[in-house]
N, C-alpha and C positions, 0 to 999 in steps of 0.2 A: 132828603132826596130833592135835588134842584129841578131836574127834568126827568121825563120818562120817554123812551123811545120805543115804539111799537114796530115789530118786524113780523109781517105776515109771511110765513114760510111754506114752501112747497118743495118736495124732494122728488127728483126723477131717479133717485138712487135708492133702491129697496133696502139696502143695508143701513140707511140713515132715515129712519121713520120719524122725521121732525114733528113736534107738535104744530098745530095749525098756526099759532103765533107765540112769540116770546117778547117779553118786555125787559128792556135793559135800562137800568136807572143810571142817572148821572149825579154823582155826589156833588156836594156844594163846592169842593175844591178840585173837582175833576174836569178835565177838558173833554171836547168831543173825540179827541184821540183815545182817551181811556174807554169811552163808549165803543169806538171801533175796535179796540183790542179785545174787549169783553165779547162783543158779537163775533168777530172772526174766530176767536178761541172757541166760543160755543159751537160754531159750525165745525171746526177742525177737530175738536175733542169730543164731539157728541157721542153720548152713549146713554143707556137707560139710567135714569136717576140723577142725571147731571143737573146741577143747580147753580145759579147765578148769586153771588154774595149771600150765601146761607149761613146761618148760625150753626156751627158744629157742635154745639150743646156739650161742650167739654171745657171745664174751668181751667184745665191745665194748658189749653190752646188759647191764648189771648188774641187771636187774629181772626179776620174774616176773610176767606179766600175769594178771589175774583170769580173762580169756578171751582166747583168740588163735586165729587161723587162720594157719598157716604154709604158704607156697607149697612146691612140691616141692623147691626149692633151699634151703628152711628160712629164708627171709626172711619176717618178719611181713607179712601183707597186712590183718590186722585185729587191733586191740589194744584190749581194753576193760578200763577200770579202773572199780571199783565202790566207791562211798562216798567216803571221804576219800582225797585225792590231792594231793600238793604241785604247786604251779605249776612249780617247778624240775624235778620229774620229768617233767611234760608237756613242758616245752621240751626236755629231753634226748631224749625219745621221739620228738619231731617231727624232731630232727636224726639220730638213729641209726636210725630206721625210716622213711626218706623215702617209701616206697611204701605204708605202712600207713594204713588208716583208723584214726583214734584217736578212741574214744568214751569218755565218762565217764557213769555212771549215777548219778544222785542221787534222794534220797528225795522231794524236793519242789522247786518252782519257786524258792523263796527260797534254798535251798542251791545250786542251779544259778547263780542270778544272783550270788550271792556269789563263787563260783568264777570266773565269767566276768569279774566286775569286777577280781579279782585277777589274772586273765590279761591284761586290758587294761592294767592298771597296770604289769605287768612287761613289756609290749609283746611278748607271744608272737605268733607268726605268725598271720595270719589265714587262714581257708580250710582249716585243718588239723584242727579239732576239732568234734566233734559231742557235745552233752550231752543226755541223756534225763532228764527230771524227771517222776517218778511222782506220782500223787495220794497225799498222805501218809496219808490214812485207809485207802486201799487197801493201800498198803505195810505199814502197821502191822498190819492184819488178816492179811495173809499171813504176816508174822513170828509172829503168835500161833498160826498153825495148823500151822506146820512141826514135824514130829516126826522121830524117827529113821527111820521108814518112812512113805512118802508115796505117794499115788496121784494122778496128774495125767492129765486128758484135755484136750488142746488142740483147740479148735474153729477159731479163726481170729485173725489179728493180723498187725500189720506196721507199717511206717512211713507208709504212704499208703493209708487214713487211719491216724493214730497211735492205734491201739487194740489191745486184747487181749481175748480171750474164751477162758476155760479153767475147768476144775473142778479144785480142789485139795481132796483129802480129803472129797469129798462136798459142797463148797460151791462155788457158781457165782460166778465173777467176770467182770464186763464192765466194762472201765475204758479210759479214754483216757490219754494221757501227752503231754508237751510235748517237743518237739524244739528245742533252741537251737543256734546255731552260732557259732563263733568262727574 
């Protein structure tokens, strides 16, 4: 782990009882963009037992998810990939994690459409994948604000409607995002 980014969390939404803080690691080959992806995905997909870059403790699954929720029997029920992800990996995840929701988080709609086109070309299963596409200006601004220590207040957000409202390091964000399916 190259760096660790500390996020002090507070939620004004009782449906999202975030922990007091979360630490997001930055791998040796990861950019601040990847940290932002993991953090935003954590906020968006938050649920009980969500973990960042956890060992799924299954020799048949040779991958580490950016975010995951494991059932009590240790089977993944949510798997989130952030940023770049190969189509081959997504195909293997669908096979090896048959019960998991599989999501990919992208910076913008163009990146999401490029991935979906590659998935269609490789004939990946339909009905197994969700893709979140952020507004690129919003995403770039968040990347520029993240420091080693961060303060976040969550107000609301979710998938229906696809929007987020939060404050990061004193700056208010209110944004929508797109959800695409394969």
